[in-house]
N, CA and C of each residue as an Amber inpcrd file, in Angstrom:
protein
   726
 144.0050000 132.8850000 144.3610000 143.3980000 133.6680000 144.9140000
 143.1620000 135.0850000 144.1530000 143.3910000 135.0270000 142.8810000
 143.1110000 136.1800000 141.8500000 145.0170000 136.6710000 141.3470000
 144.5010000 137.9280000 140.4610000 145.4760000 138.3550000 139.9220000
 146.0110000 139.9610000 140.3180000 147.5490000 139.9840000 140.5900000
 147.8970000 140.9970000 141.4570000 148.3930000 142.1310000 139.9190000
 147.3540000 143.0790000 139.2750000 147.5390000 143.4580000 138.4400000
 148.6850000 145.0460000 139.0320000 149.7490000 144.5060000 138.1290000
 150.9010000 145.8860000 138.4620000 151.4560000 146.7430000 136.9790000
 150.9550000 147.9080000 137.0830000 150.7240000 148.8110000 136.0690000
 152.6050000 149.1960000 135.9470000 152.7910000 149.7730000 135.2490000
 154.0250000 150.6700000 135.1780000 155.2010000 149.2690000 135.2330000
 156.3380000 149.4680000 135.3880000 157.6570000 148.8600000 134.6550000
 157.9710000 147.3350000 135.2680000 156.7440000 147.0810000 136.3890000
 156.8890000 145.3290000 136.6010000 156.9090000 145.7870000 138.6450000
 157.1250000 144.7650000 138.8970000 156.9710000 143.8340000 140.3530000
 158.5460000 145.0320000 140.9150000 158.5620000 145.1910000 142.2410000
 159.3660000 145.8710000 142.9200000 160.6730000 145.0070000 143.4990000
 159.8320000 143.8360000 143.9000000 160.5570000 142.4920000 144.0800000
 161.3980000 141.8020000 142.7970000 161.2720000 142.3000000 141.3600000
 162.2500000 142.1310000 140.2650000 163.1410000 143.3340000 139.9310000
 162.7590000 144.2330000 140.7170000 164.0380000 145.2190000 140.4240000
 165.4740000 144.7530000 140.6450000 166.5480000 145.2170000 140.0780000
 167.6820000 145.0880000 141.0210000 167.9730000 145.7050000 142.2480000
 167.2870000 146.7030000 142.8090000 167.9050000 146.9750000 143.8760000
 167.1760000 146.3580000 144.8370000 165.8850000 145.6030000 144.4660000
 165.5300000 144.6190000 145.6140000 166.3850000 143.1570000 146.2210000
 167.0950000 143.2720000 144.9320000 168.0020000 141.5770000 144.7140000
 169.2220000 142.3720000 145.4230000 169.5440000 144.1220000 145.1080000
 170.8340000 144.2390000 146.0940000 170.8000000 143.8900000 147.4460000
 169.3940000 144.5630000 147.9160000 168.7640000 144.6910000 149.1930000
 168.9200000 142.9680000 149.8450000 168.3530000 141.8570000 149.2580000
 168.8420000 140.8360000 149.8280000 170.1700000 140.0170000 149.7270000
 170.9070000 141.0310000 148.8970000 172.4650000 140.0960000 148.9050000
 173.3780000 140.7740000 149.8450000 172.8580000 142.6670000 150.5470000
 173.5640000 142.5640000 152.1370000 173.1450000 141.8580000 153.1740000
 171.3770000 141.3980000 152.6560000 171.0070000 141.0210000 153.9530000
 170.3950000 139.8840000 153.5130000 171.2200000 138.7340000 154.0030000
 170.6560000 137.6970000 152.8150000 169.4810000 136.7150000 154.2230000
 169.1780000 137.7370000 155.5280000 168.4200000 136.9180000 156.2930000
 167.2190000 137.4930000 155.3480000 166.9910000 138.3270000 154.6260000
 165.6880000 138.8320000 154.2100000 165.2600000 138.1140000 152.9840000
 166.0950000 137.4120000 152.8240000 165.9430000 135.9140000 151.7410000
 164.4450000 135.1720000 151.6570000 164.3780000 135.4750000 152.7730000
 163.2470000 134.6270000 153.1210000 161.6230000 135.1070000 152.8920000
 161.6490000 136.1370000 152.2110000 160.8420000 136.8390000 151.6370000
 159.8750000 136.5850000 150.9570000 161.4610000 136.0630000 149.5650000
 160.9130000 135.0050000 148.5660000 159.6580000 134.4050000 148.8210000
 159.6220000 133.7580000 149.6890000 158.7470000 132.7660000 150.1980000
 157.4370000 133.5100000 150.4780000 157.5260000 134.7900000 150.1910000
 155.6730000 135.0690000 151.1350000 155.2970000 136.0420000 149.5520000
 156.0650000 136.1990000 148.8360000 155.7720000 137.0220000 147.6180000
 155.1110000 136.2240000 146.8000000 154.2050000 137.1070000 145.5850000
 153.3020000 136.3900000 144.7550000 153.8990000 134.7820000 144.0000000
 153.5210000 133.7380000 144.0190000 154.1820000 133.2450000 143.1930000
 154.1930000 133.4500000 141.3920000 153.2340000 134.1810000 140.9310000
 153.1510000 134.5100000 139.7550000 152.3760000 135.5240000 139.6820000
 152.5990000 136.5440000 137.9880000 152.0000000 137.1330000 137.8760000
 150.6040000 137.5350000 137.9660000 150.1240000 135.8100000 138.1430000
 148.5800000 135.4830000 138.1870000 147.7510000 135.6640000 139.8230000
 148.3230000 135.7530000 140.8070000 148.0450000 135.3330000 141.9700000
 148.3540000 136.2400000 142.9600000 147.9170000 136.2610000 144.0390000
 147.7430000 137.4180000 145.4730000 149.0440000 136.8750000 146.2600000
 149.5310000 137.6670000 147.0440000 150.2340000 137.5650000 148.3600000
 149.7480000 136.8930000 149.4890000 148.2980000 137.4340000 149.7320000
 147.5870000 137.3310000 151.0120000 146.3470000 137.6620000 150.9970000
 145.6920000 137.0160000 151.7430000 143.7860000 136.8770000 151.6710000
 143.4140000 138.3770000 152.0030000 142.6200000 138.9840000 150.7140000
 142.6340000 140.3000000 150.8810000 143.1160000 141.6500000 150.4860000
 143.9060000 140.9790000 149.5600000 144.6760000 141.7600000 148.9820000
 143.5510000 142.3380000 147.8020000 143.2520000 141.8080000 147.0570000
 142.6030000 142.2700000 146.3680000 141.9050000 143.2860000 146.5270000
 141.1980000 143.6750000 147.6290000 140.2010000 144.7930000 148.0010000
 141.5700000 145.7790000 148.2640000 142.8230000 145.7180000 148.9250000
 143.5030000 146.6370000 149.5370000 143.8040000 146.9120000 148.6470000
 144.2990000 146.4050000 147.5340000 145.0560000 146.7320000 145.9990000
 144.3130000 148.2230000 144.9110000 142.8650000 148.0700000 145.4140000
 141.7030000 148.9150000 144.9770000 141.4910000 150.5280000 145.5140000
 142.6640000 150.2660000 146.7630000 142.5010000 151.9680000 147.4980000
 143.8400000 152.4230000 146.6660000 143.8530000 154.1130000 146.8610000
 144.6130000 154.8350000 146.1970000 146.3290000 154.9990000 147.0040000
 147.3790000 155.0750000 146.6030000 148.0980000 154.9290000 146.7650000
 149.3150000 155.2670000 145.6160000 150.5240000 155.7650000 146.1810000
 151.5810000 156.1280000 145.0830000 152.3110000 154.3570000 145.1540000
 152.1460000 153.6550000 146.2820000 153.0520000 153.0560000 146.1730000
 152.3520000 151.1890000 145.0120000 151.3800000 151.8970000 144.8070000
 150.4320000 150.4900000 144.3360000 151.3240000 150.1440000 142.8680000
 151.6690000 150.9740000 142.1370000 151.8590000 151.0330000 141.1200000
 153.2020000 149.8530000 140.7050000 153.7730000 149.7480000 141.5850000
 154.9250000 148.6090000 141.4430000 154.9960000 147.5760000 142.4580000
 153.6520000 147.2920000 143.0490000 153.4030000 146.1840000 143.7490000
 154.0710000 146.2770000 145.4110000 154.1780000 147.6710000 146.1000000
 154.7120000 147.4490000 147.4140000 154.0060000 146.8130000 147.9610000
 152.5400000 146.5060000 148.1710000 152.3300000 146.0940000 149.3670000
 152.3250000 144.6360000 149.5240000 152.9470000 143.7080000 148.4330000
 153.3830000 142.6290000 148.4750000 154.8150000 143.0320000 149.3050000
 154.9880000 143.6740000 148.8650000 156.6880000 143.5440000 149.8770000
 156.5390000 143.9800000 151.2200000 155.5970000 145.1640000 151.6090000
 155.3910000 145.4520000 152.8800000 155.1340000 143.7450000 153.6600000
 154.3250000 143.5220000 153.3690000 153.5580000 141.9000000 153.6340000
 154.8250000 140.8700000 153.8140000 155.7480000 140.7310000 152.7730000
 156.9740000 139.7750000 153.2170000 157.6020000 140.1690000 154.0140000
 158.0520000 141.3380000 154.1730000 158.8220000 141.7110000 155.2280000
 158.7490000 141.3640000 156.8730000 157.2520000 141.9880000 156.8290000
 156.7420000 141.4100000 158.1710000 156.6330000 139.9480000 158.3790000
 155.9050000 139.5440000 157.1590000 155.9690000 137.7040000 157.9010000
 157.2530000 136.9750000 158.2500000 158.3200000 137.5300000 157.5770000
 159.9030000 137.5670000 157.6830000 160.5730000 138.2050000 159.2930000
 160.3710000 139.2890000 159.4170000 160.8310000 140.2110000 160.7020000
 159.8230000 139.5430000 161.8330000 158.6800000 139.3700000 161.7240000
 157.5100000 139.2290000 162.7570000 157.8680000 140.2560000 163.8720000
 157.7970000 141.1700000 163.6910000 157.7140000 142.2630000 164.5070000
 156.6940000 142.4690000 165.4460000 156.9250000 142.5430000 167.2180000
 155.8350000 142.6440000 168.0080000 154.9430000 143.5360000 167.8720000
 156.1170000 144.5390000 167.6660000 155.1620000 146.0800000 167.6830000
 155.9440000 146.6910000 166.3230000 154.5840000 147.5300000 165.5420000
 155.1130000 148.3230000 164.5640000 154.0000000 149.4960000 164.1450000
 155.2770000 150.5040000 163.8620000 154.3860000 151.4740000 163.9170000
 154.2430000 152.4840000 162.3450000 153.0520000 153.0380000 161.7990000
 153.1990000 153.7030000 160.8990000 152.6910000 155.0060000 160.8840000
 153.6130000 156.1600000 160.3850000 153.1750000 157.2220000 160.5510000
 152.8000000 157.9870000 159.1480000 151.9170000 158.3970000 159.2280000
 150.9420000 158.7370000 157.4050000 150.4480000 157.6450000 156.7900000
 149.0940000 157.6370000 157.3670000 148.2530000 156.5940000 157.1640000
 147.4610000 156.5670000 154.7590000 146.7930000 157.8700000 154.7960000
 146.0750000 158.3560000 153.4650000 144.6350000 157.3160000 153.8160000
 144.7900000 156.3260000 152.4120000 143.7150000 155.5680000 152.5250000
 144.2010000 154.0400000 153.2560000 145.2530000 153.8120000 153.6530000
 145.8810000 152.4400000 154.6750000 146.2280000 151.5120000 153.8400000
 146.7940000 151.7890000 152.4000000 147.2100000 150.6480000 151.6160000
 148.4140000 149.9270000 152.3170000 149.9540000 150.8220000 152.8940000
 150.9300000 150.1080000 153.4270000 150.4190000 149.5490000 154.8610000
 149.7760000 150.1130000 155.6880000 149.0180000 150.2050000 156.9370000
 148.0310000 148.3980000 156.6920000 147.5110000 148.4550000 156.1040000
 146.8230000 147.1940000 155.5090000 147.5660000 145.9550000 155.3770000
 148.4300000 146.3770000 154.2980000 149.2380000 145.2810000 153.7720000
 149.9380000 144.7520000 155.3640000 150.6680000 145.5270000 155.8640000
 151.2870000 145.2060000 157.3910000 150.2570000 144.8910000 158.1130000
 149.1890000 144.8390000 158.3200000 148.2180000 144.6680000 159.0390000
 148.0120000 142.6560000 158.6060000 147.8460000 142.8980000 157.3160000
 147.5060000 141.5160000 156.8760000 148.5780000 140.5430000 157.3250000
 149.9700000 140.9140000 156.9570000 150.8130000 140.1980000 157.3320000
 151.2510000 139.7260000 158.9620000 150.7900000 140.5250000 159.7160000
 150.5030000 140.3550000 161.5160000 149.7030000 139.5350000 161.3070000
 148.4470000 139.9130000 161.0030000 147.1720000 138.4630000 161.1180000
 147.7450000 137.1230000 160.8950000 148.4380000 136.9390000 159.5790000
 149.0860000 135.8040000 159.1910000 150.1540000 135.4660000 160.0570000
 150.9410000 136.1850000 160.7760000 151.9530000 135.4960000 161.6340000
 151.3310000 135.0740000 163.0970000 149.8260000 135.8280000 163.6040000
 149.4550000 135.5360000 164.4760000 150.0250000 135.7070000 165.3120000
 150.6300000 137.1710000 165.5960000 151.5390000 137.9290000 166.3930000
 151.6830000 139.4620000 165.9960000 151.6770000 140.0940000 167.2850000
 151.8320000 141.6080000 166.5690000 150.9680000 142.4340000 166.5340000
 151.5160000 143.4930000 166.6860000 150.5470000 144.8320000 166.1530000
 150.8200000 145.8110000 165.6520000 150.2270000 146.6750000 164.9670000
 150.5210000 148.0750000 164.3140000 149.8210000 149.1540000 164.4590000
 150.2800000 150.0780000 165.3770000 149.7820000 151.4830000 165.6850000
 150.0440000 152.0090000 164.3950000 148.5300000 152.9970000 163.6970000
 148.9390000 153.7290000 162.6420000 148.3360000 155.2000000 162.8170000
 149.2710000 156.6060000 162.9920000 149.1430000 157.6070000 162.9130000
 149.1200000 158.6810000 162.2240000 148.2530000 159.3490000 162.1160000
 147.7400000 160.2370000 161.0140000 146.9640000 161.6360000 161.7560000
 147.1720000 162.5530000 161.0890000 146.0420000 163.9880000 161.5750000
 144.9390000 164.0970000 160.9680000 144.6710000 162.6250000 160.3220000
 143.1580000 162.5510000 159.1360000 142.8400000 164.2860000 158.6760000
 141.5880000 164.8940000 159.2460000 141.1340000 165.4710000 159.1020000
 141.7190000 167.4060000 159.2360000 142.5410000 167.1240000 160.6870000
 142.9320000 168.4900000 161.0430000 144.2850000 168.6550000 160.1500000
 144.6700000 167.7640000 158.7290000 145.6720000 167.7980000 157.8200000
 144.9440000 169.0550000 156.6230000 145.5770000 170.1880000 156.1850000
 144.9440000 170.9830000 155.4290000 145.2710000 170.3600000 154.0970000
 145.5210000 169.2610000 153.5310000 146.1830000 168.8980000 152.3110000
 145.2410000 167.4550000 151.9470000 145.9670000 166.5690000 151.3840000
 145.5340000 165.4160000 150.8330000 145.5990000 164.7660000 152.5540000
 144.4960000 164.5150000 152.7930000 144.4680000 163.9190000 154.0220000
 143.6910000 162.1520000 153.9240000 143.8270000 161.3870000 155.0070000
 143.1790000 160.2930000 155.4640000 141.6780000 160.6870000 156.0240000
 140.6800000 159.7110000 155.8050000 139.6090000 160.1010000 156.5340000
 139.4320000 159.1840000 157.6190000 139.6250000 159.4450000 158.5500000
 139.7620000 158.4930000 159.8790000 138.6150000 157.2300000 159.8180000
 136.7810000 157.7900000 159.7490000 135.9350000 156.8510000 159.8320000
 136.1970000 155.9540000 158.5240000 136.3230000 156.5410000 157.2040000
 136.5560000 155.5000000 156.3540000 137.5490000 154.3220000 156.6520000
 138.5570000 154.6610000 156.9400000 139.7250000 153.9980000 156.9680000
 139.1300000 153.2320000 158.4840000 138.6420000 153.3000000 159.4860000
 138.3890000 152.6750000 160.4720000 137.3090000 151.6220000 159.8880000
 136.4250000 151.8360000 158.7460000 135.6160000 151.1940000 158.1230000
 136.4470000 150.1350000 157.5910000 137.4410000 150.1070000 156.8700000
 138.6460000 149.4350000 155.8100000 138.7490000 148.2880000 156.9450000
 139.5010000 148.8040000 158.0990000 140.1540000 148.1090000 158.7180000
 139.1360000 146.5680000 159.7080000 138.1520000 147.6140000 159.7170000
 137.2210000 146.1420000 159.8990000 136.7720000 145.4500000 159.0880000
 136.3670000 145.7480000 157.4760000 136.2260000 144.8910000 156.5860000
 137.1230000 144.3290000 156.2270000 138.3910000 144.5950000 156.6660000
 139.6810000 143.9610000 156.1990000 139.6790000 142.2090000 157.1360000
 139.0110000 142.6070000 158.4610000 139.1470000 141.6260000 159.3950000
 140.4340000 141.9080000 160.2430000 140.8320000 143.1290000 160.3460000
 142.3010000 143.4190000 161.0180000 142.0290000 144.3320000 162.2660000
 140.6010000 144.5260000 162.8100000 140.7520000 144.8340000 164.2210000
 141.6090000 144.5560000 165.8370000 141.6890000 143.4500000 165.6360000
 142.5370000 142.9050000 166.2680000 144.2260000 143.5620000 166.3950000
 144.6220000 143.8820000 165.0020000 146.1040000 143.9250000 164.9330000
 146.3680000 145.7250000 164.7290000 145.5330000 146.3270000 164.2550000
 145.6500000 147.4690000 163.5600000 144.6710000 148.2890000 164.3590000
 145.4850000 149.5010000 165.0220000 144.7040000 150.1070000 165.6500000
 145.5260000 152.1450000 164.9240000 144.0110000 152.4980000 165.3710000
 144.4920000 154.5460000 164.4040000 144.1940000 155.1300000 165.8990000
 145.2090000 156.1640000 165.7890000 145.6060000 157.2960000 166.5750000
 146.1090000 158.5880000 165.9370000 144.7130000 159.7070000 166.1790000
 144.9770000 160.8110000 165.8800000 146.1430000 161.5830000 166.0440000
 147.5780000 162.0090000 166.1220000 148.8760000 162.4740000 166.6710000
 149.5430000 163.3420000 165.2340000 150.1150000 164.1140000 165.6620000
 150.9450000 164.7600000 164.6310000 152.5020000 163.7170000 164.7040000
 152.5740000 163.3370000 163.4050000 154.0990000 162.1600000 163.3910000
 155.2670000 162.9440000 163.9510000 155.2570000 164.4720000 164.4410000
 156.4140000 164.7540000 165.0220000 156.5120000 164.4750000 166.4050000
 155.8600000 164.0970000 166.8720000 154.9250000 163.7730000 168.2510000
 154.9450000 162.3800000 168.5490000 154.7050000 161.5150000 167.4370000
 154.5790000 159.9420000 167.8550000 155.9390000 158.9170000 168.8620000
 157.0430000 160.0540000 168.3350000 157.9540000 159.0690000 169.1450000
 157.9750000 159.2110000 171.0850000 157.5040000 160.3380000 171.4230000
 157.2320000 160.5170000 172.5520000 156.3200000 159.8680000 173.5430000
 155.1100000 158.8990000 172.6700000 154.4950000 157.7860000 173.0050000
 154.6610000 156.4960000 173.0550000 156.0800000 156.1360000 172.4630000
 156.8840000 155.1920000 171.7720000 157.7280000 154.4060000 172.6450000
 158.0670000 153.6910000 173.5410000 159.2020000 153.3260000 174.5200000
 160.2030000 152.5340000 173.5810000 159.7030000 151.7100000 172.5720000
 160.7070000 150.8150000 171.7820000 159.5820000 150.3100000 170.7090000
 160.0150000 150.4380000 169.1570000 159.0410000 149.2940000 168.1090000
 159.7950000 148.5180000 167.5950000 159.8660000 147.4710000 166.8360000
 160.6730000 146.5310000 165.7130000 160.3550000 147.2310000 164.2780000
 159.3370000 147.7610000 164.0420000 159.3200000 148.3910000 162.9480000
 158.3480000 149.5310000 162.8430000 159.1380000 150.5070000 161.6410000
 158.5280000 151.7670000 161.6550000 158.0630000 152.2260000 160.4220000
 157.3660000 152.9740000 159.8710000 157.2700000 153.3610000 158.4530000
 156.8240000 154.5830000 158.5160000 157.3120000 155.4630000 157.7740000
 156.9700000 157.1220000 157.8290000 156.9910000 157.5890000 156.4820000
 155.8420000 157.8440000 156.1130000 155.2880000 158.3170000 154.7980000
 154.3020000 159.5690000 155.0590000 154.8400000 160.7240000 155.2880000
 154.3170000 161.9810000 155.1520000 154.9510000 163.1580000 154.8840000
 154.5620000 163.2800000 153.4520000 155.2020000 164.1810000 152.6210000
 156.5740000 164.1370000 152.9850000 157.5040000 163.1190000 152.9160000
 159.0640000 163.0520000 153.3390000 159.8370000 163.5380000 152.4170000
 160.9240000 164.4070000 153.1420000 161.8730000 165.0040000 152.0520000
 162.9240000 165.1960000 153.3430000 164.2590000 165.5260000 152.8340000
 165.6080000 165.8750000 153.7090000 165.3160000 165.4760000 154.8570000
 164.8220000 166.5980000 155.3220000 164.6730000 167.1740000 156.7480000
 163.6170000 165.8480000 157.7020000 162.5220000 165.4990000 156.7830000
 161.9640000 164.1730000 157.5410000 162.8780000 163.3940000 158.1010000
 163.6510000 163.0270000 156.6590000 164.9240000 161.8160000 156.8380000
 165.4910000 162.1920000 158.2140000 166.1040000 163.3010000 158.4890000
 167.1940000 163.4820000 159.3000000 165.9640000 163.5720000 160.9300000
 164.9970000 164.1790000 160.8390000 164.7070000 164.3110000 162.0120000
 163.8350000 162.9860000 162.5650000 163.3670000 161.4240000 161.6110000
 163.0400000 160.6530000 162.0710000 164.5470000 160.0660000 162.5800000
 165.6580000 159.8760000 161.9640000 166.4260000 159.5360000 162.7700000
 166.9850000 160.1080000 164.1140000 166.3940000 161.1120000 164.3290000
 167.2910000 162.0540000 165.3910000 166.2580000 161.1690000 166.7960000
 164.8120000 161.0010000 166.3550000 163.9250000 160.5320000 167.4110000
 163.8450000 159.2120000 167.4150000 163.9520000 158.5210000 166.4210000
 163.6910000 157.0610000 166.2670000 164.6000000 156.0410000 166.2780000
 165.8940000 156.4280000 166.0380000 167.0270000 155.2980000 166.1240000
 167.4500000 154.8390000 166.6320000 166.9960000 155.1710000 168.4980000
 167.3630000 154.6260000 169.5610000 166.0950000 153.6830000 170.2570000
 165.0780000 154.1960000 169.3140000 163.8930000 153.1080000 169.9860000
 163.3800000 151.8290000 168.5820000 164.1890000 152.3930000 167.8910000
 163.4010000 151.1180000 166.5400000 164.6550000 149.7070000 166.5190000
 164.0030000 148.7410000 166.9080000 164.9670000 147.6620000 166.7450000
 165.0480000 146.8240000 165.4930000 164.4900000 147.0570000 164.6110000
 164.6650000 146.1890000 163.4330000 164.8230000 147.1400000 162.1820000
 163.8370000 147.7530000 161.4880000 163.5360000 148.4490000 160.7250000
 163.2440000 150.0810000 160.6720000 163.6660000 150.8980000 159.7910000
 162.9540000 151.8580000 159.8330000 162.9340000 152.2560000 158.1320000
 161.7360000 152.3600000 157.5250000 161.2840000 152.5240000 156.2840000
 160.4510000 153.7730000 155.7090000 161.4940000 154.4390000 154.8560000
 160.7390000 155.5780000 154.7740000 160.3930000 156.2940000 153.5100000
 159.1590000 156.4640000 152.9330000 158.9540000 156.6040000 151.7510000
 160.0770000 157.9060000 150.7190000 160.3950000 157.2770000 149.6370000
 161.3020000 157.7200000 148.7960000 162.4100000 157.4770000 148.7620000
 163.5060000 158.5130000 148.4090000 165.3710000 158.4310000 148.4910000
 165.7900000 157.6870000 147.1900000 164.7650000 157.6620000 146.5000000
 165.5610000 157.5580000 144.9250000 165.7740000 159.6490000 144.2000000
 166.5780000 159.6620000 143.1760000 167.0010000 160.6540000 142.5780000
 165.6100000 161.2280000 142.0130000 165.1130000 160.3190000 141.2890000
 163.5810000 160.4880000 140.6300000 162.1280000 161.1940000 141.5470000
 162.5160000 160.2230000 142.6340000 161.4450000 161.1790000 143.6820000
 161.8410000 162.2380000 144.3400000 163.3230000 162.7760000 144.2280000
 163.2560000 163.9220000 144.9730000 163.3460000 164.9690000 143.8290000
 162.5300000 164.6440000 142.5240000 162.4150000 165.7910000 141.1410000
 160.8940000 165.7750000 141.2740000 160.1970000 165.4830000 142.1400000
 158.6840000 165.6080000 142.1390000 157.9290000 166.9860000 142.2310000
 156.9250000 167.2250000 141.3980000 156.5660000 168.6510000 141.1340000
 156.6490000 169.8490000 142.4640000 155.8070000 168.8300000 143.3910000
 156.1910000 169.6760000 144.8900000 156.7360000 169.9380000 145.5610000
 157.8600000 168.8830000 145.3420000 159.2370000 169.5310000 146.4690000
 160.3470000 170.4180000 145.6060000 160.0460000 170.6170000 144.2570000
 160.8800000 171.5680000 143.6590000 160.0300000 173.0500000 143.8570000
 158.8820000 172.8930000 143.6610000 158.2050000 173.9980000 144.0530000
 157.8230000 174.9250000 145.1800000 158.2470000 173.9250000 146.1570000
 158.5180000 174.6330000 147.4860000 160.0170000 174.3830000 148.0560000
 160.6210000 174.2370000 147.0390000 162.0250000 174.2010000 147.4760000
 162.1090000 173.3780000 148.6440000 161.9370000 172.3150000 148.6370000
 162.0450000 170.8430000 149.8130000 163.5830000 170.4900000 149.6630000
 163.9430000 170.3470000 150.8220000 165.7230000 169.5230000 151.0730000
 165.3270000 168.3290000 150.4930000 166.5960000 168.1860000 149.2550000
 166.3670000 166.9790000 148.9460000 166.6540000 165.5630000 149.8420000
 166.4700000 164.3990000 149.2640000 166.7000000 163.0070000 150.3550000
 167.3930000 162.6520000 149.8860000 168.2030000 162.4860000 148.4860000
 169.1830000 161.5400000 148.5040000 170.3750000 162.2500000 149.1830000
 171.0580000 163.3060000 149.3930000 172.0380000 164.1110000 150.0280000
 171.6940000 164.0020000 151.5380000 170.3220000 164.1100000 151.5650000
 170.3930000 163.4930000 153.3610000 170.8540000 162.3100000 153.3260000
 170.1200000 161.2020000 153.0500000 170.5500000 159.8220000 153.0230000
 172.1710000 159.9670000 153.0170000 173.0250000 160.2840000 152.2640000
 174.1970000 159.8200000 151.9660000 174.5200000 160.7670000 153.7360000
 174.2360000 161.8850000 154.5100000 174.6520000 162.4090000 155.5680000
 174.2110000 161.2650000 156.5920000 173.2440000 160.6240000 156.6440000
 172.6330000 159.9980000 157.6390000 173.5420000 158.3480000 157.7620000
 173.8030000 157.9090000 156.6500000 174.9920000 156.9550000 156.0990000
 176.5290000 157.4430000 156.7350000 176.9110000 158.3500000 157.3420000
 177.8510000 158.9120000 157.7920000 178.0110000 158.8820000 159.4300000
 176.5230000 159.6870000 159.7450000 176.0080000 160.1490000 161.0190000
 175.7920000 158.5520000 161.8170000 175.3990000 157.4630000 161.3350000
 174.2560000 156.6610000 161.8620000 175.2330000 155.1550000 161.0720000
 176.6770000 154.9010000 161.5330000 177.1560000 153.5940000 161.0080000
 176.4840000 152.2390000 161.5090000 175.6690000 152.4730000 162.7200000
 174.9970000 151.3820000 163.1710000 173.6820000 150.4690000 162.0650000
 173.8370000 151.5970000 161.2390000 172.6620000 150.6740000 160.2940000
 172.9390000 151.0540000 158.8330000 171.9450000 149.7590000 158.3090000
 172.2330000 149.3720000 156.6680000 171.3610000 150.6380000 155.6120000
 171.8410000 150.9980000 154.9140000 170.5160000 151.9910000 154.1510000
 170.4350000 151.4900000 152.8980000 169.0670000 151.0170000 152.4070000
 168.7790000 150.3570000 151.1840000 167.6700000 151.2110000 150.3140000
 167.5640000 151.6030000 149.2610000 166.7030000 151.8810000 148.6870000
 166.1470000 151.3670000 147.5560000 164.5910000 150.7540000 147.5240000
 164.3340000 150.3490000 146.9290000 163.8540000 151.4320000 145.4330000
 164.4440000 151.0240000 144.1090000 164.2500000 152.5740000 142.8840000
 162.9820000 152.5640000 142.7040000 161.9520000 151.7220000 142.3630000
 160.5340000 151.8510000 141.7270000 159.8540000 153.0580000 142.4820000
 159.4360000 153.7720000 141.8070000 158.8820000 155.0180000 141.8270000
 157.6380000 154.6810000 142.8390000 156.9620000 155.1910000 144.1990000
 157.8630000 156.6190000 144.6410000 159.0670000 155.8810000 145.2040000
 159.5900000 154.8270000 145.3040000 160.9880000 154.3240000 145.5030000
 160.7080000 154.3280000 147.0130000 161.4400000 153.5980000 147.9240000
 161.3020000 153.5020000 149.4620000 163.0890000 152.9940000 150.1180000
 163.0380000 153.6670000 151.3130000 164.5590000 153.8420000 151.8140000
 164.0860000 152.7550000 152.9720000 164.7600000 151.5670000 153.2690000
 164.9450000 150.4670000 154.1100000 166.1110000 150.3630000 154.6180000
 165.9210000 151.2710000 155.8670000 167.4610000 151.0270000 157.0590000
 167.2220000 149.6830000 158.1900000 168.2080000 149.2800000 157.8200000
 168.2780000 147.8940000 158.7590000 169.3050000 148.2930000 159.8300000
 168.7720000 148.0130000 161.1170000 169.3150000 147.8750000 162.6150000
 170.7140000 146.6060000 162.5760000 171.7390000 147.0250000 162.1380000
 172.7790000 145.6630000 161.9130000 173.0590000 144.7900000 163.1820000
 172.3370000 145.4410000 164.6060000 172.6950000 144.8020000 165.4200000
 171.7460000 143.3590000 165.3420000 170.5750000 143.7550000 164.5120000
 169.1950000 142.9440000 164.4380000 169.4620000 142.1190000 163.1870000
 169.6840000 142.8330000 162.2200000 169.9250000 141.9150000 160.7500000
 170.7920000 142.4730000 160.2200000 171.9230000 141.5520000 160.1510000
 173.2870000 141.6110000 159.9790000 173.6180000 141.9730000 158.2450000
 174.5080000 142.3740000 157.9490000 175.0440000 142.0420000 156.6010000
 175.7450000 141.0450000 156.4530000 175.5600000 140.2540000 155.0080000
 175.7380000 139.0040000 154.5630000 177.1230000 138.8720000 154.4370000
């Protein structure tokens, strides 16, 4: 299907932090079957176009990770908050398409957000061009209020200029509602040191994670280290320790 070009230090699924995730949760070992077979292949149909979008996740091939995770978990109901150009949303949508089951609702403020933001019309065109209209649905809503319109979900991904307070808020709002996994952009020491976090004195994520591990013993917290890093919190009632 073509070549997955990954700049930087390599693919996230080659990193020791990914191998540790699989060691801790052997049920996720099946993800290997959905990752690119080689550096000269794509993971799924339409990935070439998705990899042309802008996202900090692209540098280490996180799109293939999102795809493989959803192929294995087979969520019926997925939610993503913070969309930008739709890189992770469309990668997840492709997995739901190939699962032939499930849907994902994407929430963003779009043009109402005063900083770098998603263009709703452009993203809607990308959803259609990717053949994902049946599984990907876009909504305009502040991320902090999305939990009020969702009774329960299987898969949640939050990428909204995350900081330590974002992590605490997401778990307070969502942990009773999410059945499988909560994904949050960030979680590494390197991510806590990005320029805007320091300039605006935002609460660091790493110490917030340590507090969440103590406060939520029913969840397993795992951080994929390649920048920008990604925290995968697994609900231990569903995704057990090995």
